C-alpha positions, 0 to 999 in steps of 0.5 A: 682132506688130511687127517687133521680133522675127524671125518663126520659120520653123516654122509653128504653129496655137497661138492663144496664139502671138504670131506665128501666133495672136492673142495681143498682147504688151506691157510688159516684156521679159526675157532669161533661161535656161530652167531647166525645160521639163517642162510642156506648152507652158510653160517656167520662165525664170531671170532674173538681176539685181543688187540694191543693198544700202542698208546696205552700199552694195554689189550682190548677185546675185539671181535670180527664176523666171518661167513663160512660155508656149512656142509650138510654133513656137519650142519652147525647151528646157532650157538655152536663152537666151530673150527673154520678153515680158509679155502678158495672164494665160494661166494662174494663174502664166503672164503671159509668152510666149517671143518669141525664142531668143537661143542654143540649148543645147549638146548634151552627149554627142555621141559 
């Protein structure tokens, strides 16, 4: 992978990792919010964007959910803000991979 994103400190042996495996990334880059991390090595990322209504000439907020592969070296959790990048299809619905964690989620209830 190029020097576009920093390499994580943690090592992994996942062949579908863009840093330690042999997965090539290309195409679109999105930044979003991890909604779910209940699947094995897969997260659901919510992407928020603005959509222009042609009739009323105004913008409205919309969102879309994208499934992305979550390598063990990054290990994104629910609530994190992540960057995902397009890759070849890894499963029926997974065509993106997590390449960077922008901000970790705040831990609630730390008494």
